[in-house]
PDB file of N, CA, C and O in Angstrom:
ATOM      1  N   MET A   1       0.752  -1.123  -0.048  1.00  0.00           N
ATOM      2  CA  MET A   1      -0.119  -0.064  -0.030  1.00  0.00           C
ATOM      3  C   MET A   1       0.905   1.345   0.021  1.00  0.00           C
ATOM      4  O   MET A   1       0.605   2.319  -0.669  1.00  0.00           O
ATOM      5  N   ILE A   2       2.026   1.354   0.822  1.00  0.00           N
ATOM      6  CA  ILE A   2       2.788   2.350   0.798  1.00  0.00           C
ATOM      7  C   ILE A   2       3.466   2.631  -0.575  1.00  0.00           C
ATOM      8  O   ILE A   2       3.605   3.780  -0.994  1.00  0.00           O
ATOM      9  N   VAL A   3       3.902   1.472  -1.289  1.00  0.00           N
ATOM     10  CA  VAL A   3       4.474   1.561  -2.495  1.00  0.00           C
ATOM     11  C   VAL A   3       3.629   2.324  -3.584  1.00  0.00           C
ATOM     12  O   VAL A   3       4.044   3.165  -4.382  1.00  0.00           O
ATOM     13  N   GLU A   4       2.315   1.825  -3.430  1.00  0.00           N
ATOM     14  CA  GLU A   4       1.260   2.445  -4.414  1.00  0.00           C
ATOM     15  C   GLU A   4       1.095   3.829  -4.175  1.00  0.00           C
ATOM     16  O   GLU A   4       1.085   4.584  -5.147  1.00  0.00           O
ATOM     17  N   ARG A   5       0.963   4.282  -3.018  1.00  0.00           N
ATOM     18  CA  ARG A   5       0.857   5.629  -2.513  1.00  0.00           C
ATOM     19  C   ARG A   5       2.037   6.541  -3.030  1.00  0.00           C
ATOM     20  O   ARG A   5       1.867   7.627  -3.585  1.00  0.00           O
ATOM     21  N   THR A   6       3.217   5.970  -2.780  1.00  0.00           N
ATOM     22  CA  THR A   6       4.378   6.583  -3.238  1.00  0.00           C
ATOM     23  C   THR A   6       4.433   6.672  -4.690  1.00  0.00           C
ATOM     24  O   THR A   6       4.745   7.769  -5.154  1.00  0.00           O
ATOM     25  N   LYS A   7       4.194   5.747  -5.462  1.00  0.00           N
ATOM     26  CA  LYS A   7       4.113   5.887  -6.868  1.00  0.00           C
ATOM     27  C   LYS A   7       3.116   6.886  -7.329  1.00  0.00           C
ATOM     28  O   LYS A   7       3.422   7.637  -8.255  1.00  0.00           O
ATOM     29  N   ALA A   8       2.022   6.956  -6.798  1.00  0.00           N
ATOM     30  CA  ALA A   8       0.899   7.742  -7.179  1.00  0.00           C
ATOM     31  C   ALA A   8       1.305   9.380  -6.869  1.00  0.00           C
ATOM     32  O   ALA A   8       0.933  10.312  -7.582  1.00  0.00           O
ATOM     33  N   GLY A   9       2.037   9.496  -5.809  1.00  0.00           N
ATOM     34  CA  GLY A   9       2.497  10.862  -5.327  1.00  0.00           C
ATOM     35  C   GLY A   9       3.679  11.256  -6.367  1.00  0.00           C
ATOM     36  O   GLY A   9       3.775  12.433  -6.713  1.00  0.00           O
ATOM     37  N   ILE A  10       4.422  10.452  -6.780  1.00  0.00           N
ATOM     38  CA  ILE A  10       5.431  10.785  -7.715  1.00  0.00           C
ATOM     39  C   ILE A  10       4.823  11.229  -9.043  1.00  0.00           C
ATOM     40  O   ILE A  10       5.140  12.290  -9.580  1.00  0.00           O
ATOM     41  N   ALA A  11       3.869  10.307  -9.586  1.00  0.00           N
ATOM     42  CA  ALA A  11       3.212  10.481 -10.645  1.00  0.00           C
ATOM     43  C   ALA A  11       2.244  11.808 -10.624  1.00  0.00           C
ATOM     44  O   ALA A  11       2.015  12.395 -11.681  1.00  0.00           O
ATOM     45  N   ALA A  12       1.788  12.174  -9.614  1.00  0.00           N
ATOM     46  CA  ALA A  12       1.067  13.395  -9.499  1.00  0.00           C
ATOM     47  C   ALA A  12       1.982  14.537  -9.534  1.00  0.00           C
ATOM     48  O   ALA A  12       1.647  15.520 -10.196  1.00  0.00           O
ATOM     49  N   ALA A  13       3.120  14.530  -8.891  1.00  0.00           N
ATOM     50  CA  ALA A  13       4.114  15.572  -8.925  1.00  0.00           C
ATOM     51  C   ALA A  13       4.611  15.769 -10.366  1.00  0.00           C
ATOM     52  O   ALA A  13       4.732  16.897 -10.843  1.00  0.00           O
ATOM     53  N   ARG A  14       4.886  14.688 -11.023  1.00  0.00           N
ATOM     54  CA  ARG A  14       5.382  14.825 -12.448  1.00  0.00           C
ATOM     55  C   ARG A  14       4.370  15.546 -13.156  1.00  0.00           C
ATOM     56  O   ARG A  14       4.723  16.496 -13.854  1.00  0.00           O
ATOM     57  N   ALA A  15       2.939  15.174 -13.065  1.00  0.00           N
ATOM     58  CA  ALA A  15       2.074  15.764 -13.883  1.00  0.00           C
ATOM     59  C   ALA A  15       2.005  17.319 -13.581  1.00  0.00           C
ATOM     60  O   ALA A  15       1.656  18.072 -14.490  1.00  0.00           O
ATOM     61  N   ARG A  16       2.297  17.774 -12.448  1.00  0.00           N
ATOM     62  CA  ARG A  16       2.442  19.227 -12.078  1.00  0.00           C
ATOM     63  C   ARG A  16       3.755  19.839 -12.557  1.00  0.00           C
ATOM     64  O   ARG A  16       4.027  21.022 -12.353  1.00  0.00           O
ATOM     65  N   GLY A  17       4.561  18.992 -13.202  1.00  0.00           N
ATOM     66  CA  GLY A  17       5.925  19.550 -13.724  1.00  0.00           C
ATOM     67  C   GLY A  17       7.039  19.526 -12.839  1.00  0.00           C
ATOM     68  O   GLY A  17       8.016  20.246 -13.046  1.00  0.00           O
ATOM     69  N   ARG A  18       6.965  18.728 -11.837  1.00  0.00           N
ATOM     70  CA  ARG A  18       7.993  18.622 -10.795  1.00  0.00           C
ATOM     71  C   ARG A  18       8.939  17.428 -11.070  1.00  0.00           C
ATOM     72  O   ARG A  18       8.459  16.393 -11.534  1.00  0.00           O
ATOM     73  N   ASN A  19      10.177  17.518 -10.821  1.00  0.00           N
ATOM     74  CA  ASN A  19      11.107  16.535 -11.091  1.00  0.00           C
ATOM     75  C   ASN A  19      11.829  16.328  -9.773  1.00  0.00           C
ATOM     76  O   ASN A  19      12.076  17.297  -9.055  1.00  0.00           O
ATOM     77  N   GLY A  20      12.202  14.992  -9.405  1.00  0.00           N
ATOM     78  CA  GLY A  20      12.940  14.833  -8.121  1.00  0.00           C
ATOM     79  C   GLY A  20      14.388  14.983  -8.300  1.00  0.00           C
ATOM     80  O   GLY A  20      14.937  15.186  -9.383  1.00  0.00           O
ATOM     81  N   GLY A  21      14.951  14.872  -7.197  1.00  0.00           N
ATOM     82  CA  GLY A  21      16.538  15.036  -7.069  1.00  0.00           C
ATOM     83  C   GLY A  21      16.851  16.440  -6.645  1.00  0.00           C
ATOM     84  O   GLY A  21      16.029  17.343  -6.490  1.00  0.00           O
ATOM     85  N   ALA A  22      18.137  16.503  -6.481  1.00  0.00           N
ATOM     86  CA  ALA A  22      18.828  17.776  -6.070  1.00  0.00           C
ATOM     87  C   ALA A  22      19.125  18.606  -7.201  1.00  0.00           C
ATOM     88  O   ALA A  22      19.459  18.031  -8.237  1.00  0.00           O
ATOM     89  N   PRO A  23      19.057  19.928  -7.183  1.00  0.00           N
ATOM     90  CA  PRO A  23      19.447  20.812  -8.210  1.00  0.00           C
ATOM     91  C   PRO A  23      21.029  20.632  -8.588  1.00  0.00           C
ATOM     92  O   PRO A  23      21.833  20.252  -7.736  1.00  0.00           O
ATOM     93  N   PHE A  24      21.385  20.913  -9.838  1.00  0.00           N
ATOM     94  CA  PHE A  24      22.790  20.725 -10.230  1.00  0.00           C
ATOM     95  C   PHE A  24      23.590  21.917  -9.598  1.00  0.00           C
ATOM     96  O   PHE A  24      23.109  23.046  -9.491  1.00  0.00           O
ATOM     97  N   LYS A  25      24.834  21.575  -9.196  1.00  0.00           N
ATOM     98  CA  LYS A  25      25.647  22.524  -8.424  1.00  0.00           C
ATOM     99  C   LYS A  25      26.174  23.475  -9.587  1.00  0.00           C
ATOM    100  O   LYS A  25      26.228  24.670  -9.296  1.00  0.00           O
ATOM    101  N   MET A  26      26.539  23.128 -10.768  1.00  0.00           N
ATOM    102  CA  MET A  26      27.143  23.945 -11.801  1.00  0.00           C
ATOM    103  C   MET A  26      25.959  24.480 -12.564  1.00  0.00           C
ATOM    104  O   MET A  26      25.098  23.793 -13.112  1.00  0.00           O
ATOM    105  N   THR A  27      26.033  25.921 -12.525  1.00  0.00           N
ATOM    106  CA  THR A  27      25.014  26.635 -13.377  1.00  0.00           C
ATOM    107  C   THR A  27      25.708  27.354 -14.512  1.00  0.00           C
ATOM    108  O   THR A  27      26.931  27.493 -14.539  1.00  0.00           O
ATOM    109  N   ALA A  28      24.879  27.815 -15.463  1.00  0.00           N
ATOM    110  CA  ALA A  28      25.425  28.472 -16.679  1.00  0.00           C
ATOM    111  C   ALA A  28      26.355  29.626 -16.223  1.00  0.00           C
ATOM    112  O   ALA A  28      27.415  29.816 -16.819  1.00  0.00           O
ATOM    113  N   ALA A  29      25.968  30.416 -15.150  1.00  0.00           N
ATOM    114  CA  ALA A  29      26.737  31.574 -14.800  1.00  0.00           C
ATOM    115  C   ALA A  29      28.042  31.193 -14.183  1.00  0.00           C
ATOM    116  O   ALA A  29      29.047  31.878 -14.375  1.00  0.00           O
ATOM    117  N   LYS A  30      28.049  30.006 -13.373  1.00  0.00           N
ATOM    118  CA  LYS A  30      29.346  29.440 -12.671  1.00  0.00           C
ATOM    119  C   LYS A  30      30.096  29.050 -13.777  1.00  0.00           C
ATOM    120  O   LYS A  30      31.287  29.360 -13.793  1.00  0.00           O
ATOM    121  N   LEU A  31      29.531  28.313 -14.872  1.00  0.00           N
ATOM    122  CA  LEU A  31      30.356  27.785 -15.823  1.00  0.00           C
ATOM    123  C   LEU A  31      31.012  28.975 -16.618  1.00  0.00           C
ATOM    124  O   LEU A  31      32.225  28.919 -16.820  1.00  0.00           O
ATOM    125  N   ARG A  32      30.330  29.983 -17.054  1.00  0.00           N
ATOM    126  CA  ARG A  32      31.165  31.018 -17.730  1.00  0.00           C
ATOM    127  C   ARG A  32      32.187  31.590 -17.033  1.00  0.00           C
ATOM    128  O   ARG A  32      33.221  31.881 -17.633  1.00  0.00           O
ATOM    129  N   LEU A  33      32.041  31.852 -15.580  1.00  0.00           N
ATOM    130  CA  LEU A  33      33.089  32.373 -14.793  1.00  0.00           C
ATOM    131  C   LEU A  33      34.271  31.392 -14.812  1.00  0.00           C
ATOM    132  O   LEU A  33      35.407  31.808 -15.036  1.00  0.00           O
ATOM    133  N   ALA A  34      34.013  30.077 -14.577  1.00  0.00           N
ATOM    134  CA  ALA A  34      35.013  29.058 -14.637  1.00  0.00           C
ATOM    135  C   ALA A  34      35.790  29.099 -15.896  1.00  0.00           C
ATOM    136  O   ALA A  34      37.018  29.030 -15.853  1.00  0.00           O
ATOM    137  N   GLN A  35      35.137  29.208 -17.034  1.00  0.00           N
ATOM    138  CA  GLN A  35      35.892  29.182 -18.342  1.00  0.00           C
ATOM    139  C   GLN A  35      36.792  30.362 -18.468  1.00  0.00           C
ATOM    140  O   GLN A  35      37.911  30.252 -18.969  1.00  0.00           O
ATOM    141  N   ALA A  36      36.274  31.595 -17.977  1.00  0.00           N
ATOM    142  CA  ALA A  36      37.048  32.681 -17.975  1.00  0.00           C
ATOM    143  C   ALA A  36      38.332  32.524 -17.177  1.00  0.00           C
ATOM    144  O   ALA A  36      39.411  32.798 -17.703  1.00  0.00           O
ATOM    145  N   ALA A  37      38.245  32.070 -15.865  1.00  0.00           N
ATOM    146  CA  ALA A  37      39.233  31.846 -14.897  1.00  0.00           C
ATOM    147  C   ALA A  37      40.291  30.805 -15.347  1.00  0.00           C
ATOM    148  O   ALA A  37      41.505  30.934 -15.190  1.00  0.00           O
ATOM    149  N   MET A  38      39.659  29.751 -15.930  1.00  0.00           N
ATOM    150  CA  MET A  38      40.606  28.557 -16.309  1.00  0.00           C
ATOM    151  C   MET A  38      41.402  28.820 -17.538  1.00  0.00           C
ATOM    152  O   MET A  38      42.315  28.061 -17.865  1.00  0.00           O
ATOM    153  N   GLY A  39      41.054  29.961 -18.283  1.00  0.00           N
ATOM    154  CA  GLY A  39      41.734  30.321 -19.506  1.00  0.00           C
ATOM    155  C   GLY A  39      43.061  31.161 -19.110  1.00  0.00           C
ATOM    156  O   GLY A  39      43.907  31.452 -19.956  1.00  0.00           O
ATOM    157  N   LYS A  40      43.165  31.520 -17.756  1.00  0.00           N
ATOM    158  CA  LYS A  40      44.269  32.269 -17.370  1.00  0.00           C
ATOM    159  C   LYS A  40      45.252  31.324 -16.650  1.00  0.00           C
ATOM    160  O   LYS A  40      44.844  30.587 -15.752  1.00  0.00           O
ATOM    161  N   PRO A  41      46.595  31.338 -17.052  1.00  0.00           N
ATOM    162  CA  PRO A  41      47.475  30.455 -16.384  1.00  0.00           C
ATOM    163  C   PRO A  41      47.666  30.569 -14.966  1.00  0.00           C
ATOM    164  O   PRO A  41      47.856  29.544 -14.311  1.00  0.00           O
ATOM    165  N   GLU A  42      47.638  31.695 -14.418  1.00  0.00           N
ATOM    166  CA  GLU A  42      47.794  32.053 -12.959  1.00  0.00           C
ATOM    167  C   GLU A  42      46.634  31.602 -12.134  1.00  0.00           C
ATOM    168  O   GLU A  42      46.703  31.767 -10.916  1.00  0.00           O
ATOM    169  N   THR A  43      45.596  31.061 -12.652  1.00  0.00           N
ATOM    170  CA  THR A  43      44.538  30.777 -11.810  1.00  0.00           C
ATOM    171  C   THR A  43      44.700  29.321 -10.998  1.00  0.00           C
ATOM    172  O   THR A  43      44.960  28.277 -11.596  1.00  0.00           O
ATOM    173  N   LYS A  44      44.512  29.401  -9.581  1.00  0.00           N
ATOM    174  CA  LYS A  44      44.635  28.185  -8.795  1.00  0.00           C
ATOM    175  C   LYS A  44      43.318  27.532  -8.724  1.00  0.00           C
ATOM    176  O   LYS A  44      42.298  28.195  -8.533  1.00  0.00           O
ATOM    177  N   ILE A  45      43.304  26.207  -8.877  1.00  0.00           N
ATOM    178  CA  ILE A  45      42.008  25.478  -8.962  1.00  0.00           C
ATOM    179  C   ILE A  45      41.355  25.580  -7.560  1.00  0.00           C
ATOM    180  O   ILE A  45      40.246  26.109  -7.477  1.00  0.00           O
ATOM    181  N   ALA A  46      41.921  25.148  -6.552  1.00  0.00           N
ATOM    182  CA  ALA A  46      41.281  24.988  -5.235  1.00  0.00           C
ATOM    183  C   ALA A  46      40.565  26.207  -4.826  1.00  0.00           C
ATOM    184  O   ALA A  46      39.417  26.079  -4.400  1.00  0.00           O
ATOM    185  N   PRO A  47      41.152  27.482  -4.911  1.00  0.00           N
ATOM    186  CA  PRO A  47      40.223  28.654  -4.514  1.00  0.00           C
ATOM    187  C   PRO A  47      39.109  28.927  -5.562  1.00  0.00           C
ATOM    188  O   PRO A  47      38.113  29.587  -5.265  1.00  0.00           O
ATOM    189  N   LEU A  48      39.285  28.458  -6.663  1.00  0.00           N
ATOM    190  CA  LEU A  48      38.251  28.697  -7.731  1.00  0.00           C
ATOM    191  C   LEU A  48      37.117  27.794  -7.361  1.00  0.00           C
ATOM    192  O   LEU A  48      35.979  28.263  -7.338  1.00  0.00           O
ATOM    193  N   CYS A  49      37.337  26.514  -7.065  1.00  0.00           N
ATOM    194  CA  CYS A  49      36.333  25.562  -6.730  1.00  0.00           C
ATOM    195  C   CYS A  49      35.597  26.011  -5.353  1.00  0.00           C
ATOM    196  O   CYS A  49      34.389  25.828  -5.203  1.00  0.00           O
ATOM    197  N   ARG A  50      36.340  26.560  -4.447  1.00  0.00           N
ATOM    198  CA  ARG A  50      35.768  27.076  -3.256  1.00  0.00           C
ATOM    199  C   ARG A  50      34.705  28.219  -3.590  1.00  0.00           C
ATOM    200  O   ARG A  50      33.546  28.239  -3.175  1.00  0.00           O
ATOM    201  N   GLU A  51      35.310  29.167  -4.414  1.00  0.00           N
ATOM    202  CA  GLU A  51      34.444  30.234  -4.876  1.00  0.00           C
ATOM    203  C   GLU A  51      33.226  29.878  -5.459  1.00  0.00           C
ATOM    204  O   GLU A  51      32.200  30.477  -5.140  1.00  0.00           O
ATOM    205  N   LEU A  52      33.219  28.797  -6.434  1.00  0.00           N
ATOM    206  CA  LEU A  52      32.171  28.407  -7.304  1.00  0.00           C
ATOM    207  C   LEU A  52      31.267  27.477  -6.395  1.00  0.00           C
ATOM    208  O   LEU A  52      30.103  27.259  -6.732  1.00  0.00           O
ATOM    209  N   GLY A  53      31.784  26.950  -5.284  1.00  0.00           N
ATOM    210  CA  GLY A  53      30.957  25.851  -4.507  1.00  0.00           C
ATOM    211  C   GLY A  53      30.848  24.635  -5.225  1.00  0.00           C
ATOM    212  O   GLY A  53      29.767  24.056  -5.121  1.00  0.00           O
ATOM    213  N   VAL A  54      31.839  24.051  -6.023  1.00  0.00           N
ATOM    214  CA  VAL A  54      31.845  23.003  -6.661  1.00  0.00           C
ATOM    215  C   VAL A  54      33.019  22.163  -6.350  1.00  0.00           C
ATOM    216  O   VAL A  54      34.013  22.740  -5.909  1.00  0.00           O
ATOM    217  N   SER A  55      33.050  20.844  -6.520  1.00  0.00           N
ATOM    218  CA  SER A  55      34.304  19.917  -6.377  1.00  0.00           C
ATOM    219  C   SER A  55      35.207  20.109  -7.622  1.00  0.00           C
ATOM    220  O   SER A  55      34.738  20.474  -8.699  1.00  0.00           O
ATOM    221  N   ARG A  56      36.438  19.866  -7.443  1.00  0.00           N
ATOM    222  CA  ARG A  56      37.373  19.733  -8.539  1.00  0.00           C
ATOM    223  C   ARG A  56      36.924  18.921  -9.593  1.00  0.00           C
ATOM    224  O   ARG A  56      37.066  19.298 -10.756  1.00  0.00           O
ATOM    225  N   GLN A  57      36.326  17.699  -9.277  1.00  0.00           N
ATOM    226  CA  GLN A  57      35.934  16.805 -10.264  1.00  0.00           C
ATOM    227  C   GLN A  57      34.748  17.449 -11.150  1.00  0.00           C
ATOM    228  O   GLN A  57      34.774  17.294 -12.371  1.00  0.00           O
ATOM    229  N   THR A  58      33.753  18.141 -10.557  1.00  0.00           N
ATOM    230  CA  THR A  58      32.786  18.697 -11.244  1.00  0.00           C
ATOM    231  C   THR A  58      33.226  19.952 -12.115  1.00  0.00           C
ATOM    232  O   THR A  58      32.591  20.209 -13.137  1.00  0.00           O
ATOM    233  N   LEU A  59      34.222  20.676 -11.755  1.00  0.00           N
ATOM    234  CA  LEU A  59      34.836  21.617 -12.538  1.00  0.00           C
ATOM    235  C   LEU A  59      35.425  21.154 -13.784  1.00  0.00           C
ATOM    236  O   LEU A  59      35.168  21.665 -14.875  1.00  0.00           O
ATOM    237  N   TYR A  60      36.332  20.040 -13.580  1.00  0.00           N
ATOM    238  CA  TYR A  60      36.893  19.476 -14.659  1.00  0.00           C
ATOM    239  C   TYR A  60      36.104  18.576 -15.689  1.00  0.00           C
ATOM    240  O   TYR A  60      36.510  18.228 -16.797  1.00  0.00           O
ATOM    241  N   ARG A  61      34.877  18.264 -15.092  1.00  0.00           N
ATOM    242  CA  ARG A  61      33.996  17.591 -15.787  1.00  0.00           C
ATOM    243  C   ARG A  61      33.249  18.534 -16.929  1.00  0.00           C
ATOM    244  O   ARG A  61      32.825  18.061 -17.983  1.00  0.00           O
ATOM    245  N   HIS A  62      33.159  19.773 -16.612  1.00  0.00           N
ATOM    246  CA  HIS A  62      32.599  20.826 -17.407  1.00  0.00           C
ATOM    247  C   HIS A  62      33.492  21.674 -18.266  1.00  0.00           C
ATOM    248  O   HIS A  62      33.142  22.062 -19.381  1.00  0.00           O
ATOM    249  N   VAL A  63      34.824  21.994 -17.641  1.00  0.00           N
ATOM    250  CA  VAL A  63      35.770  22.898 -18.240  1.00  0.00           C
ATOM    251  C   VAL A  63      37.098  22.163 -18.373  1.00  0.00           C
ATOM    252  O   VAL A  63      37.568  21.569 -17.403  1.00  0.00           O
ATOM    253  N   ALA A  64      37.641  22.186 -19.420  1.00  0.00           N
ATOM    254  CA  ALA A  64      39.075  21.700 -19.674  1.00  0.00           C
ATOM    255  C   ALA A  64      40.121  22.625 -18.931  1.00  0.00           C
ATOM    256  O   ALA A  64      39.840  23.800 -18.694  1.00  0.00           O
ATOM    257  N   PRO A  65      41.278  22.094 -18.586  1.00  0.00           N
ATOM    258  CA  PRO A  65      42.272  23.067 -17.958  1.00  0.00           C
ATOM    259  C   PRO A  65      42.595  24.266 -18.764  1.00  0.00           C
ATOM    260  O   PRO A  65      42.985  25.252 -18.140  1.00  0.00           O
ATOM    261  N   ASP A  66      42.483  24.346 -20.200  1.00  0.00           N
ATOM    262  CA  ASP A  66      42.781  25.546 -20.919  1.00  0.00           C
ATOM    263  C   ASP A  66      41.470  26.433 -21.050  1.00  0.00           C
ATOM    264  O   ASP A  66      41.420  27.442 -21.754  1.00  0.00           O
ATOM    265  N   GLY A  67      40.539  26.002 -20.381  1.00  0.00           N
ATOM    266  CA  GLY A  67      39.151  26.930 -20.260  1.00  0.00           C
ATOM    267  C   GLY A  67      38.196  26.515 -21.478  1.00  0.00           C
ATOM    268  O   GLY A  67      37.153  27.146 -21.650  1.00  0.00           O
ATOM    269  N   ALA A  68      38.530  25.506 -22.281  1.00  0.00           N
ATOM    270  CA  ALA A  68      37.665  25.069 -23.295  1.00  0.00           C
ATOM    271  C   ALA A  68      36.386  24.236 -22.632  1.00  0.00           C
ATOM    272  O   ALA A  68      36.507  23.608 -21.580  1.00  0.00           O
ATOM    273  N   LEU A  69      35.351  24.300 -23.261  1.00  0.00           N
ATOM    274  CA  LEU A  69      34.205  23.559 -22.773  1.00  0.00           C
ATOM    275  C   LEU A  69      34.328  22.140 -23.070  1.00  0.00           C
ATOM    276  O   LEU A  69      34.809  21.816 -24.156  1.00  0.00           O
ATOM    277  N   ARG A  70      33.907  21.143 -22.135  1.00  0.00           N
ATOM    278  CA  ARG A  70      33.847  19.773 -22.327  1.00  0.00           C
ATOM    279  C   ARG A  70      32.350  19.531 -22.610  1.00  0.00           C
ATOM    280  O   ARG A  70      31.489  20.410 -22.656  1.00  0.00           O
ATOM    281  N   GLU A  71      32.161  18.152 -22.800  1.00  0.00           N
ATOM    282  CA  GLU A  71      30.756  17.820 -23.219  1.00  0.00           C
ATOM    283  C   GLU A  71      29.725  18.170 -22.250  1.00  0.00           C
ATOM    284  O   GLU A  71      28.666  18.608 -22.699  1.00  0.00           O
ATOM    285  N   HIS A  72      29.880  18.035 -20.906  1.00  0.00           N
ATOM    286  CA  HIS A  72      28.855  18.358 -19.951  1.00  0.00           C
ATOM    287  C   HIS A  72      28.703  19.851 -19.989  1.00  0.00           C
ATOM    288  O   HIS A  72      27.561  20.310 -19.995  1.00  0.00           O
ATOM    289  N   GLY A  73      29.775  20.682 -20.017  1.00  0.00           N
ATOM    290  CA  GLY A  73      29.696  22.192 -20.158  1.00  0.00           C
ATOM    291  C   GLY A  73      28.834  22.550 -21.294  1.00  0.00           C
ATOM    292  O   GLY A  73      27.911  23.348 -21.131  1.00  0.00           O
ATOM    293  N   ALA A  74      29.087  21.983 -22.492  1.00  0.00           N
ATOM    294  CA  ALA A  74      28.218  22.371 -23.663  1.00  0.00           C
ATOM    295  C   ALA A  74      26.789  21.953 -23.588  1.00  0.00           C
ATOM    296  O   ALA A  74      25.875  22.617 -24.078  1.00  0.00           O
ATOM    297  N   LYS A  75      26.633  20.823 -22.952  1.00  0.00           N
ATOM    298  CA  LYS A  75      25.221  20.296 -22.665  1.00  0.00           C
ATOM    299  C   LYS A  75      24.528  21.227 -21.767  1.00  0.00           C
ATOM    300  O   LYS A  75      23.339  21.465 -21.980  1.00  0.00           O
ATOM    301  N   LEU A  76      25.206  21.836 -20.684  1.00  0.00           N
ATOM    302  CA  LEU A  76      24.665  22.761 -19.666  1.00  0.00           C
ATOM    303  C   LEU A  76      24.340  23.949 -20.410  1.00  0.00           C
ATOM    304  O   LEU A  76      23.191  24.376 -20.304  1.00  0.00           O
ATOM    305  N   LEU A  77      25.261  24.625 -21.232  1.00  0.00           N
ATOM    306  CA  LEU A  77      25.019  25.857 -21.878  1.00  0.00           C
ATOM    307  C   LEU A  77      23.936  25.679 -23.014  1.00  0.00           C
ATOM    308  O   LEU A  77      23.156  26.584 -23.310  1.00  0.00           O
ATOM    309  N   GLY A  78      23.948  24.518 -23.591  1.00  0.00           N
ATOM    310  CA  GLY A  78      22.873  24.308 -24.665  1.00  0.00           C
ATOM    311  C   GLY A  78      21.427  24.239 -24.080  1.00  0.00           C
ATOM    312  O   GLY A  78      20.447  24.614 -24.725  1.00  0.00           O
ATOM    313  N   SER A  79      21.360  23.730 -22.811  1.00  0.00           N
ATOM    314  CA  SER A  79      19.994  23.600 -22.223  1.00  0.00           C
ATOM    315  C   SER A  79      19.541  25.036 -21.701  1.00  0.00           C
ATOM    316  O   SER A  79      18.353  25.297 -21.514  1.00  0.00           O
ATOM    317  N   ARG A  80      20.537  25.922 -21.485  1.00  0.00           N
ATOM    318  CA  ARG A  80      20.166  27.201 -20.844  1.00  0.00           C
ATOM    319  C   ARG A  80      19.843  28.182 -22.091  1.00  0.00           C
ATOM    320  O   ARG A  80      19.131  29.157 -21.850  1.00  0.00           O
ATOM    321  N   ILE A  81      20.247  28.017 -23.203  1.00  0.00           N
ATOM    322  CA  ILE A  81      20.127  29.079 -24.171  1.00  0.00           C
ATOM    323  C   ILE A  81      18.756  28.975 -24.872  1.00  0.00           C
ATOM    324  O   ILE A  81      18.444  29.789 -25.741  1.00  0.00           O
TER     325      ILE A  81
END
């Protein structure tokens, strides 16, 4: 009975346009800032990650060390445009 009610609640929420899960840490604004910072050779990664509020792995998943977009970064910006 609990499973049925849970599934019904999730279905009702989806019908209202709600999705489950936590929001993404990396946003389009953070991504653009990271790109600009990563393009400069004097940028230190740890302080940048603290400033953006993301992990090193998340940063490198979206932006290459030279500041170029990676697949996840392009996908994020493509969904925001």
